[in-house]
C-alpha positions in Angstrom: -29.1 -5.7 60.8 -27.0 -8.6 59.6 -25.7 -11.4 61.8 -22.7 -13.8 61.7 -21.4 -16.5 64.0 -17.8 -17.3 64.5 -16.3 -20.6 63.2 -14.1 -23.0 65.2 -11.1 -20.6 64.7 -13.1 -17.6 66.1 -13.3 -16.0 62.6 -16.3 -14.3 61.1 -17.1 -12.5 57.9 -19.8 -10.3 56.5 -19.8 -10.6 52.7 -21.0 -8.0 50.1 -21.4 -5.1 52.5 -22.5 -1.8 51.0 -19.9 1.0 51.5 -20.5 3.0 54.6 -20.1 3.3 58.4 -21.4 0.5 60.6 -21.9 -0.2 64.3 -20.8 -3.7 65.2 -21.7 -5.5 68.4 -20.2 -8.8 69.5 -21.3 -11.1 72.4 -21.5 -14.6 73.7 -23.1 -16.0 76.9 -20.5 -15.9 79.7 -18.7 -12.9 78.3 -19.3 -9.1 78.4 -20.5 -7.7 75.1 -18.3 -5.4 73.1 -19.1 -2.9 70.4 -17.1 -0.9 67.8 -17.5 1.2 64.7 -16.3 0.0 61.3 -16.1 1.7 57.9 -16.5 -0.3 54.8 -14.7 1.1 51.7 -15.1 0.2 48.1 -13.1 -3.0 47.1 -11.5 -3.1 50.5 -11.5 -5.4 53.5 -12.1 -4.0 56.9 -10.6 -6.1 59.7 -12.3 -5.8 63.1 -11.1 -8.1 65.8 -12.6 -8.4 69.3 -11.1 -9.7 72.5 -14.0 -10.4 74.9 -13.6 -10.4 78.7 -15.2 -13.4 80.4 -17.7 -12.9 83.1 -16.8 -14.2 86.5 -19.5 -16.0 88.5 -20.2 -17.0 92.0 -23.2 -18.4 94.0 -25.3 -17.4 97.0 -27.0 -20.0 99.2 -28.4 -20.3 102.7 -31.5 -21.0 104.7 -34.8 -19.2 105.4 -36.3 -19.9 108.8 -39.0 -18.8 111.2 -37.4 -16.3 113.6 -39.6 -17.5 116.5 -39.5 -21.3 116.1 -36.4 -21.7 114.0 -38.3 -24.0 111.7 -37.5 -23.9 108.0 -39.8 -22.0 105.7 -40.5 -23.8 102.4 -41.5 -21.8 99.3 -39.9 -18.6 100.5 -38.6 -16.3 97.7 -35.0 -15.1 98.0 -34.0 -12.3 95.6 -30.8 -10.5 94.6 -30.6 -7.0 93.1 -27.3 -5.4 91.9 -26.2 -2.5 94.1 -26.4 0.7 92.0 -28.3 -1.0 89.2 -27.4 -1.1 85.5 -27.9 2.6 85.0 -24.9 3.4 87.2 -22.5 1.0 85.5 -20.5 1.5 82.4 -20.7 -1.1 79.6 -18.2 -3.9 80.2 -17.9 -3.1 83.9 -17.1 -6.6 85.4 -19.0 -5.6 88.6 -22.2 -5.3 86.6 -24.9 -7.8 86.5 -27.6 -5.6 85.0 -30.7 -4.2 86.6 -32.5 -7.6 86.9 -33.4 -9.6 90.0 -32.0 -13.1 90.4 -34.1 -15.3 92.6 -34.7 -18.8 94.0 -37.4 -20.5 96.1 -36.6 -22.4 99.2 -37.0 -26.2 99.4 -38.8 -28.1 102.1 -35.7 -27.8 104.4 -35.7 -24.0 103.9 -32.5 -24.0 101.8 -32.0 -22.1 98.5 -29.2 -21.8 96.0 -28.7 -19.1 93.3 -25.9 -20.0 90.8 -24.1 -18.3 88.0 -24.3 -14.8 89.5 -22.0 -12.3 87.9 -19.3 -11.1 90.4 -20.3 -7.9 92.2 -22.2 -6.4 95.1 -25.9 -7.2 95.6 -28.8 -6.5 98.0 -30.4 -9.8 99.1 -33.8 -10.2 100.6 -36.4 -12.9 101.5 -40.2 -12.9 101.5 -42.8 -15.5 102.3 -46.6 -15.5 102.8 -47.4 -14.9 106.5 -44.1 -13.2 107.3 -42.7 -9.7 107.3 -40.1 -9.3 104.5 -36.5 -9.4 105.6 -34.3 -6.3 105.8 -32.0 -5.9 102.8 -28.6 -7.6 103.3 -25.5 -6.7 101.3 -23.7 -9.6 99.8 -20.5 -9.6 97.7 -20.2 -12.3 95.0 -16.7 -13.3 94.1 -15.5 -15.5 91.2 -15.9 -19.1 92.0 -16.6 -18.6 95.7 -19.9 -19.4 97.3 -21.5 -16.8 99.6 -23.9 -17.7 102.4 -26.8 -15.5 103.5 -29.4 -16.8 106.0 -32.7 -15.1 106.7 -34.9 -15.4 109.8 -38.3 -14.1 109.0 -40.6 -12.6 111.7 -44.2 -14.0 111.5 -47.0 -11.6 110.8 -49.0 -10.8 113.9 -52.7 -11.6 113.3 -55.8 -10.4 115.2 -59.5 -10.2 114.6 -62.1 -7.5 114.1 -65.8 -8.3 114.7 -68.9 -6.5 115.6 -72.6 -6.1 114.9 -74.6 -3.8 112.6 -78.0 -2.7 113.7 -80.6 -0.1 112.8 -79.8 3.0 114.9 -83.4 3.6 115.9 -85.0 0.2 116.3 -81.8 -1.7 117.3 -82.9 -4.5 114.9 -79.9 -6.4 113.3 -79.3 -5.4 109.6 -78.5 -8.5 107.7 -76.6 -8.2 104.4 -74.8 -5.0 105.3 -71.5 -4.4 103.6 -68.6 -3.8 106.0 -65.1 -2.9 104.6 -61.7 -2.8 106.3 -58.3 -1.4 105.0 -55.0 -0.4 106.4 -54.8 3.2 107.8 -52.4 5.6 106.0 -50.2 5.9 109.1 -49.7 2.1 109.3 -49.1 1.5 105.6 -45.3 1.8 105.6 -44.4 -1.0 108.0 -44.0 -3.7 105.2 -46.7 -5.9 106.5 -49.2 -5.1 103.7 
């Protein structure tokens, strides 16, 4: 592979290219990538111009609070995932955004802000230690317009298991006995894990 960068006029050049067929890819942050094919012929100049479409960006902000007390939750993670994912989008589709997650952590007041999000539709969700994860929420990001999504997380319910281990015949306590506990298969899908 060979690389070139455009000058102040937007021009680029690849010198002394061997004759043959080439795949050319062009991109810049903030723009959708574009590709093309070019054929280099002997003693010839192949002109290949690109017109890149700029990406449009928006932002998502909001608050994460405790659903019972209404108090802000600091350190909660808020994530966005493009609806459909990258595999279902064609190259250059301005509604893209790729298959990655965009995320932010809440501050001490429970607020978060995710900026420079490519325009499109996303599933938003929030998680925090000690709380059930939020249900996915669909949010549409539009060029230059902030979107707001708030989350009220339900606290996990906690209980206690205790008991005693003894010899079945003598009834004497058995010190140092290993006791294990894990979630039952029937209960594993409720998201509290």
